[in-house]
Legacy VTK file of the C-alpha trace (Angstrom):
# vtk DataFile Version 3.0
C-alpha trace
ASCII
DATASET POLYDATA
POINTS 278 float
-104.685 40.780 -32.468
-106.579 39.098 -35.327
-105.471 39.206 -38.944
-108.554 41.249 -39.896
-107.757 43.872 -37.250
-104.120 44.045 -38.349
-105.141 44.627 -41.960
-107.579 47.377 -41.028
-104.874 48.996 -38.889
-102.594 49.002 -41.926
-105.413 50.449 -44.040
-105.708 53.311 -41.550
-101.946 53.869 -41.615
-101.791 53.952 -45.417
-104.719 56.359 -45.572
-103.081 58.640 -43.026
-99.872 58.555 -45.054
-101.841 59.459 -48.212
-100.649 56.361 -50.100
-102.496 54.653 -52.939
-103.564 51.043 -52.508
-106.379 48.591 -53.158
-108.333 46.704 -50.514
-109.569 43.390 -51.935
-112.220 41.508 -49.950
-113.639 38.052 -50.606
-117.398 38.506 -50.261
-118.681 35.068 -51.347
-117.374 31.573 -51.976
-119.056 28.455 -53.354
-117.680 24.929 -53.075
-113.980 24.493 -52.277
-111.849 27.649 -52.365
-108.518 28.497 -50.780
-109.801 31.727 -49.247
-113.128 32.151 -47.487
-115.638 35.005 -47.287
-114.226 37.886 -45.286
-110.616 37.324 -46.333
-108.857 40.575 -47.216
-105.663 41.712 -48.889
-103.951 45.058 -49.376
-102.413 45.589 -52.813
-99.933 48.362 -53.550
-99.736 50.151 -56.941
-96.770 47.970 -57.978
-98.915 44.859 -57.624
-97.408 43.708 -54.333
-99.786 42.142 -51.812
-98.387 43.615 -48.604
-100.860 42.120 -46.156
-103.608 39.519 -46.094
-104.481 36.762 -48.521
-107.279 36.147 -51.019
-106.190 32.806 -52.410
-103.507 31.541 -54.748
-102.904 31.844 -58.455
-106.496 30.930 -59.304
-107.656 34.388 -58.240
-104.478 36.468 -58.097
-104.209 37.389 -61.776
-107.825 38.489 -62.078
-107.690 40.492 -58.854
-104.435 42.264 -59.765
-105.875 43.198 -63.159
-108.993 44.587 -61.494
-106.838 46.400 -58.925
-104.836 48.071 -61.669
-107.992 49.234 -63.419
-109.502 50.442 -60.146
-106.492 52.641 -59.425
-106.748 54.083 -62.933
-110.363 55.207 -62.786
-110.896 55.329 -59.016
-113.951 53.067 -59.233
-114.486 49.850 -57.223
-115.410 46.646 -59.007
-116.512 43.081 -58.372
-114.583 40.094 -59.716
-116.181 36.644 -59.928
-113.774 33.740 -60.411
-115.660 30.654 -61.596
-114.917 27.357 -63.372
-115.411 27.297 -67.135
-118.591 25.192 -67.024
-120.361 27.703 -64.749
-119.283 30.606 -66.938
-120.736 28.741 -69.910
-124.035 28.236 -68.075
-124.157 31.981 -67.448
-123.372 32.684 -71.085
-120.248 34.708 -70.363
-116.571 34.297 -71.155
-113.562 35.040 -68.983
-112.791 38.780 -69.155
-116.363 39.811 -69.898
-118.485 41.945 -67.577
-122.166 41.834 -66.790
-124.156 44.021 -64.395
-120.976 45.446 -62.915
-119.296 42.052 -62.373
-116.060 41.068 -64.157
-115.839 37.311 -64.750
-112.642 35.285 -64.649
-111.952 31.593 -65.127
-110.900 29.345 -62.253
-108.508 26.815 -63.798
-107.548 25.252 -60.453
-108.575 21.665 -59.592
-110.823 22.926 -56.768
-113.302 24.333 -59.336
-114.749 26.642 -56.697
-116.321 30.064 -57.127
-115.041 33.189 -55.406
-116.376 36.748 -55.613
-113.926 39.512 -54.661
-114.750 43.181 -54.104
-111.881 45.417 -55.232
-111.855 48.875 -53.631
-109.275 51.526 -54.629
-108.057 53.990 -52.025
-106.189 56.946 -53.505
-104.609 59.972 -51.795
-106.136 63.410 -51.978
-104.972 65.244 -55.120
-102.303 67.868 -54.523
-102.806 71.519 -55.418
-99.699 73.709 -55.262
-100.378 77.446 -55.351
-97.607 79.991 -55.787
-98.672 83.470 -54.737
-100.736 85.269 -52.129
-103.184 87.145 -54.358
-106.912 87.191 -53.585
-107.386 84.525 -56.281
-104.702 82.364 -54.675
-106.326 82.591 -51.246
-109.801 81.867 -52.603
-108.446 78.974 -54.667
-106.832 77.443 -51.577
-110.022 77.688 -49.544
-112.264 76.251 -52.253
-109.839 73.434 -53.051
-109.670 72.373 -49.404
-113.458 72.079 -49.358
-113.223 69.752 -52.364
-110.716 67.480 -50.656
-107.438 68.692 -52.171
-104.211 68.710 -50.209
-103.220 72.373 -50.606
-99.687 73.748 -50.487
-99.345 77.522 -50.720
-95.949 79.139 -51.330
-95.480 82.906 -51.111
-93.293 85.411 -49.296
-94.573 85.804 -45.747
-94.585 89.572 -46.238
-97.225 89.168 -48.971
-99.654 87.279 -46.740
-102.194 89.691 -45.337
-104.359 86.914 -43.912
-103.657 83.312 -42.918
-104.268 81.059 -45.955
-106.565 78.057 -45.668
-103.903 75.538 -46.685
-102.425 72.278 -45.415
-98.848 73.500 -45.843
-97.525 77.067 -46.154
-94.023 77.960 -47.393
-92.270 81.298 -47.063
-91.122 82.101 -50.603
-91.712 80.458 -53.958
-89.761 77.239 -53.419
-92.017 74.600 -51.831
-90.246 71.434 -50.674
-91.258 67.880 -49.749
-94.457 68.183 -51.739
-97.438 65.916 -51.144
-96.949 62.629 -53.021
-100.059 62.574 -55.161
-101.149 63.732 -58.597
-100.232 67.420 -58.616
-101.778 70.549 -60.085
-99.811 73.804 -59.970
-101.212 77.329 -60.211
-99.234 80.578 -60.200
-101.355 83.434 -58.898
-98.837 86.111 -57.989
-100.522 88.871 -59.984
-97.501 91.132 -60.307
-95.638 90.143 -57.129
-92.851 87.786 -58.194
-94.397 86.490 -61.419
-91.120 85.535 -63.067
-89.499 83.691 -60.166
-92.766 81.960 -59.291
-93.159 80.688 -62.854
-89.577 79.398 -62.830
-90.299 77.429 -59.698
-93.691 76.240 -60.943
-92.461 74.669 -64.183
-89.782 72.778 -62.221
-92.501 70.934 -60.278
-93.607 67.599 -61.713
-97.352 68.049 -62.222
-100.255 67.115 -64.464
-101.308 70.741 -64.848
-99.538 74.099 -64.737
-101.435 77.367 -65.026
-100.850 81.100 -64.665
-103.451 83.588 -63.485
-102.907 86.405 -65.941
-103.572 87.478 -69.499
-102.092 85.901 -72.626
-100.214 89.138 -73.289
-98.626 89.108 -69.844
-97.720 85.441 -70.181
-96.143 86.109 -73.582
-93.926 88.821 -72.080
-92.912 86.534 -69.212
-92.239 83.732 -71.693
-89.695 85.892 -73.511
-87.952 86.741 -70.225
-87.834 83.132 -69.094
-86.442 81.946 -72.436
-83.802 84.665 -72.218
-82.950 83.282 -68.767
-82.333 79.858 -70.277
-85.626 78.007 -69.864
-86.796 75.846 -72.760
-89.769 77.160 -74.687
-91.471 73.742 -74.600
-91.382 73.753 -70.802
-92.930 77.210 -70.551
-95.554 76.428 -73.173
-97.014 73.723 -70.936
-98.348 76.505 -68.703
-102.013 77.280 -69.360
-102.614 81.032 -69.453
-104.972 82.434 -68.528
-105.795 79.789 -65.936
-109.320 78.427 -65.729
-112.302 77.853 -67.966
-113.817 80.810 -69.761
-116.868 81.273 -67.536
-116.899 85.060 -67.675
-115.483 85.098 -64.142
-114.800 88.498 -62.592
-114.353 88.207 -58.823
-111.459 86.300 -57.200
-113.918 83.679 -56.008
-115.327 83.184 -59.505
-111.858 82.995 -61.057
-110.829 80.417 -58.438
-113.949 78.402 -59.226
-113.153 78.458 -62.958
-109.623 77.191 -62.245
-110.915 74.352 -60.080
-113.385 73.426 -62.807
-110.540 73.179 -65.303
-108.435 71.149 -62.861
-111.368 68.810 -62.277
-111.595 68.091 -66.004
-107.869 67.350 -66.150
-108.000 65.261 -62.991
-110.844 63.032 -64.183
-109.254 62.665 -67.601
-106.035 61.574 -65.911
-107.810 58.917 -63.858
-108.939 57.305 -67.093
-105.502 57.358 -68.687
-102.911 56.509 -66.020
-102.080 53.567 -63.851
-99.075 51.858 -62.347
-99.736 48.305 -61.159
-97.281 45.868 -62.704
-98.325 42.890 -64.760
-100.424 44.614 -67.406
LINES 1 279
278 0 1 2 3 4 5 6 7 8 9 10 11 12 13 14 15 16 17 18 19 20 21 22 23 24 25 26 27 28 29 30 31 32 33 34 35 36 37 38 39 40 41 42 43 44 45 46 47 48 49 50 51 52 53 54 55 56 57 58 59 60 61 62 63 64 65 66 67 68 69 70 71 72 73 74 75 76 77 78 79 80 81 82 83 84 85 86 87 88 89 90 91 92 93 94 95 96 97 98 99 100 101 102 103 104 105 106 107 108 109 110 111 112 113 114 115 116 117 118 119 120 121 122 123 124 125 126 127 128 129 130 131 132 133 134 135 136 137 138 139 140 141 142 143 144 145 146 147 148 149 150 151 152 153 154 155 156 157 158 159 160 161 162 163 164 165 166 167 168 169 170 171 172 173 174 175 176 177 178 179 180 181 182 183 184 185 186 187 188 189 190 191 192 193 194 195 196 197 198 199 200 201 202 203 204 205 206 207 208 209 210 211 212 213 214 215 216 217 218 219 220 221 222 223 224 225 226 227 228 229 230 231 232 233 234 235 236 237 238 239 240 241 242 243 244 245 246 247 248 249 250 251 252 253 254 255 256 257 258 259 260 261 262 263 264 265 266 267 268 269 270 271 272 273 274 275 276 277
């Protein structure tokens, strides 16, 4: 089995496992370079190259920096590593970008040029829904259409129809949650509000929301504080959930929640990242 095939097999495995990584591909070389066009490497979020090769230190730093940025915003980019004299002829400096290309300096004796395409692959975002209300069921169905990995947790006795979800838990205590950026929505609407909120705030997530009025949330807040929860933890919960679109039907309310989650999700892509060596 060729190296290229082995790398693409690993790409398929990582995608299936919903793991974040970057696929870096050398698309062009000029003069003497360590790696040639077609060379590929898989880079994990911690900066480790787990398979393949795209050259030595002349390109590594620039590619890892681009990989980190790609995982932050989810956008691919092109890196062109060139000797200083060629950068000067182009009128650019190392670190500058032009027409979608980030330039880096090749300080190695080879003085070759190498263009590398850096492609981020990130897992589907995770939506955790607690409750079996009509809003919860509509939210699950709409989120699946938008590519979310959906976990729905509710007592089996509350489920009138089969939810459109990737994972379904009986009760309000989901386990082994999908390892991706999470968004949590409580949509119990009177059936287990308090216990569902307790479980929701214990989940590490970028967004927590409650489908209900501010008055209802205020009453639940008092009960939860009396039960020992910290006010700061409860106050992270957005209530009512969703953008104020004048939504009335369960489908419209679900749409408004997904719109709000989308804003938070895209904002998060611009502000987080984890590759080492910043």
